[in-house]
C-alpha positions in Angstrom: 180.6 99.0 207.2 177.6 101.0 208.2 179.1 104.2 206.6 179.7 102.5 203.3 176.2 101.1 203.0 174.8 104.5 203.8 177.0 106.0 201.1 176.1 103.4 198.5 172.4 103.8 199.4 172.7 107.6 198.9 174.4 107.1 195.5 171.9 104.6 194.4 169.0 106.9 195.5 170.6 109.9 193.8 171.4 108.2 190.5 168.4 105.9 190.5 165.9 108.7 190.8 164.3 107.5 194.0 165.3 110.7 195.9 163.1 112.6 193.5 160.1 110.5 194.4 160.9 110.5 198.1 161.3 114.3 198.4 158.3 114.8 196.1 160.4 116.8 193.5 158.7 115.3 190.5 156.2 118.3 190.4 159.2 120.6 189.6 160.3 118.5 186.6 159.0 120.9 183.9 160.6 123.9 185.8 164.0 122.1 185.9 163.8 121.2 182.2 162.9 124.9 181.5 166.0 126.0 183.5 168.2 123.6 181.5 166.7 124.9 178.3 167.4 128.5 179.3 170.9 127.6 180.3 171.5 126.0 176.9 170.2 129.1 175.1 172.4 131.3 177.2 175.5 129.3 176.4 174.7 129.2 172.6 174.0 133.0 172.7 177.4 133.6 174.3 179.2 131.4 171.7 177.4 133.0 168.8 178.3 136.5 170.1 182.0 135.6 170.5 182.0 134.2 166.9 180.4 137.4 165.7 183.0 139.5 167.5 185.9 137.5 166.0 184.4 138.0 162.5 184.1 141.8 163.2 187.8 142.0 164.2 188.9 140.1 161.2 186.8 142.3 158.9 188.2 145.5 160.5 191.7 144.3 159.8 190.8 143.6 156.1 189.1 147.0 155.8 192.3 148.7 157.2 194.4 146.8 154.6 192.1 147.9 151.8 192.2 151.5 152.9 196.0 151.4 152.8 196.0 149.9 149.3 193.5 152.5 148.2 195.6 155.4 149.5 198.7 154.0 147.8 197.0 153.6 144.5 195.6 157.1 144.9 199.1 158.5 145.4 200.4 156.6 142.4 197.6 157.9 140.2 198.1 161.5 141.4 201.8 161.3 140.6 201.1 159.9 137.2 198.5 162.6 136.5 200.9 165.3 137.5 203.7 163.9 135.3 201.5 163.7 132.3 200.2 167.3 132.9 203.8 168.6 133.1 204.7 166.7 129.9 201.7 168.2 128.1 202.7 171.7 129.2 206.2 171.1 127.9 204.9 169.9 124.6 202.6 173.0 124.3 205.6 175.3 124.9 207.6 173.4 122.2 210.4 172.3 124.6 211.5 168.9 123.5 214.8 168.8 125.4 213.2 167.9 128.8 212.0 164.3 129.3 211.9 161.7 132.0 215.3 160.3 133.0 216.4 157.1 131.4 219.6 156.5 133.3 219.8 155.8 137.0 220.9 158.7 139.2 224.7 159.1 139.7 226.5 160.1 142.9 228.4 163.4 142.8 231.4 163.4 145.2 232.8 166.7 146.2 236.4 167.0 147.5 237.4 169.8 149.7 
């Protein structure tokens, strides 16, 4: 019984705040509040930096996709430009027999 009363008294002193008055810890109250404030700022700073890093990763992936799209469009435009250049050269030479294919390619089978 004596052990239980001692434990209950310790809990009541701890949660009631009497231990602070008995140990004369009330003079450190502002310092303790300052430490809690700094701890909160540190946690918020860490969360904000993690959020920023996630945004950076997502933007890097988007930039990579846009680069791929840009290079594909550039290749398509280069091919179109070359085709029109060749067609213009053929027209200047007066050769009207060559033109872009209209039928799909056919397979040639060779028998030995």
